[in-house]
Structures are given as structure tokens and as C-alpha cells.
C-alpha positions in Angstrom: 128.2 -31.5 -80.7 130.4 -32.5 -83.6 129.9 -31.9 -87.3 126.5 -32.8 -88.8 124.6 -32.5 -85.5 126.0 -35.6 -83.8 127.1 -35.8 -80.2 130.7 -36.7 -79.6 131.3 -39.8 -77.5 133.8 -38.0 -75.2 131.1 -35.6 -73.8 128.4 -38.1 -73.1 127.3 -38.4 -69.4 129.3 -35.5 -68.1 126.2 -33.3 -67.7 124.8 -35.7 -65.1 128.1 -35.7 -63.2 128.4 -32.0 -63.3 124.8 -31.5 -62.1 125.3 -33.9 -59.2 128.6 -32.2 -58.1 127.1 -28.7 -58.4 124.0 -29.8 -56.5 126.1 -31.2 -53.6 128.4 -28.1 -53.6 125.5 -25.7 -53.4 122.9 -27.6 -51.4 125.1 -28.6 -48.5 126.0 -25.0 -47.5 122.4 -23.9 -48.1 121.2 -26.7 -45.8 123.7 -25.7 -43.1 122.5 -22.1 -43.2 118.9 -23.1 -42.9 119.6 -25.3 -39.9 121.6 -22.5 -38.3 118.8 -20.0 -38.9 116.2 -22.4 -37.4 118.4 -23.0 -34.3 118.9 -19.3 -33.8 115.2 -18.5 -34.3 114.3 -21.2 -31.7 116.7 -19.7 -29.2 115.4 -16.2 -29.9 111.8 -17.3 -29.4 112.8 -19.1 -26.1 114.5 -15.9 -24.9 111.4 -13.9 -25.6 109.1 -16.3 -23.8 111.6 -16.6 -20.9 111.6 -12.8 -20.4 107.8 -12.6 -20.5 107.4 -15.6 -18.1 110.1 -14.4 -15.7 108.6 -10.9 -15.3 105.1 -12.3 -14.8 106.4 -14.9 -12.3 108.2 -12.2 -10.4 105.1 -9.9 -10.2 102.9 -12.7 -8.9 105.3 -13.8 -6.2 104.4 -13.2 -2.5 107.8 -11.6 -1.8 110.9 -10.5 -3.7 113.1 -13.4 -2.7 110.5 -15.9 -3.9 110.0 -13.7 -7.0 113.7 -14.1 -8.0 113.5 -17.9 -7.6 110.2 -18.1 -9.6 111.7 -15.9 -12.4 114.7 -18.1 -12.8 112.6 -21.3 -12.8 110.2 -19.7 -15.4 113.1 -18.7 -17.6 114.6 -22.2 -17.5 111.3 -23.8 -18.3 110.8 -21.6 -21.3 114.1 -22.7 -22.7 113.4 -26.3 -21.9 110.0 -26.1 -23.7 111.8 -25.0 -26.9 114.3 -27.9 -26.6 117.2 -25.6 -26.0 119.7 -27.5 -23.8 122.4 -25.6 -21.9 121.1 -22.2 -22.9 123.9 -20.1 -21.5 121.1 -18.2 -19.8 121.6 -14.8 -18.1 118.6 -13.3 -16.4 118.5 -9.8 -14.9 115.5 -8.5 -13.0 115.3 -4.7 -12.5 112.6 -2.7 -10.9 111.5 0.9 -11.3 111.1 3.4 -9.6 112.7 1.8 -6.5 115.1 -1.2 -7.1 114.8 -2.3 -3.5 111.0 -2.3 -3.4 109.9 -4.2 -6.5 106.5 -5.3 -5.3 105.1 -1.9 -4.4 102.0 -0.3 -6.1 103.0 1.5 -9.4 106.3 -0.3 -9.8 107.4 -1.9 -13.1 109.4 -5.2 -13.1 111.7 -5.7 -16.1 113.2 -9.0 -17.0 116.1 -9.1 -19.4 117.2 -12.5 -20.8 120.4 -13.1 -22.7 121.4 -16.3 -24.3 123.4 -17.7 -27.2 122.6 -20.2 -29.9 125.5 -22.5 -30.8 126.2 -23.0 -34.5 125.1 -26.5 -35.4 127.3 -29.4 -36.3 130.5 -28.0 -34.9 132.6 -30.3 -32.7 132.4 -29.9 -28.9 136.2 -30.2 -28.9 136.3 -26.5 -29.5 135.0 -26.0 -25.9 134.2 -22.5 -25.0 135.5 -21.3 -28.4 132.4 -22.7 -30.2 130.9 -19.9 -32.3 127.6 -18.6 -31.0 124.9 -16.1 -32.1 123.7 -14.0 -29.2 120.1 -13.3 -28.6 118.3 -11.2 -25.9 114.8 -10.2 -24.9 113.3 -7.7 -22.5 109.8 -7.8 -21.0 108.3 -5.3 -18.5 105.3 -6.2 -16.3 103.6 -3.5 -14.2 102.8 -4.4 -10.6 99.7 -2.3 -10.6 98.6 0.8 -8.7 95.7 -0.7 -6.8 97.5 -3.8 -5.4 98.7 -4.3 -1.9 102.4 -3.8 -1.3 104.4 -7.0 -0.7 107.7 -7.4 1.2 
């Protein structure tokens, strides 16, 4: 303001311009962070569901070889249900107390799923160097003490 409470002509309209620029400078990074968090959360949820589905699919299989195939298929379907394409999926099935006899009464099947969420809006020209956020999940399913042993 100038003398006498009047606005100077040189300062008119700059508040709108400053507000627009500050809004763009602050909202674009905030929007990027929100999108990245949602993508990571979607991948983390898919990993959790994949681990649960894989261990359950393994336990209900008629034999161990079929169990491994069912577990891989269940994990891939869990990621596909969440819309995660090319999930960089790693599935590890372990059994306790005897790793070679997973489908015996009293055993526990553990499925560990590891994956990574790519950061959004980054060019694919980076190839394998694209930044990722790793997620993992573990689920254990008991085979049951009063069930029949399977091969």
C-alpha cells in the first residue's frame, strides 16, 4: 500500500500469480508422493494376499509337486487381482519340522512373498535401474495333526 491507504499500481495482480505458482510448486510433489504411497500400498496388500493364498493352496494340494505349482499360481493371481503387472515376484515355500515332508500331520507350511513396487511416472528407459520400494509378506498354514499324510 502507498500513502493514504491506496494500493500502488505496480503491485496489483501479483498475489494471484504468486498463489498459482506456489500451488503448482507444492501440489505437484504432494500429488506424486500420494500416488507413490498408493502404488506401494497396493503392492504390499497384494504380497500379503499372495502369501496367504500360496500357503493355503499348498496345504490343500494332493502332493508336494502339485502344491508348489498351485502356490505359484495363487500368488500370481493375487497380484493380478490388485492390478500389479510384472510384480518382480519371489515365492519361497518352507516346511517345518521336515522340509522334505511338507504334507505330513503336524507340519506347518510357510509362504514368503517378496516383491517391489516401481515408483510411478519414471521412464522405462532406466531399465533395471528404476527405483523400487521392496515389500514382503509371510503366512504360515498348519497342515493339521488329524489329517492323512500325502506324498
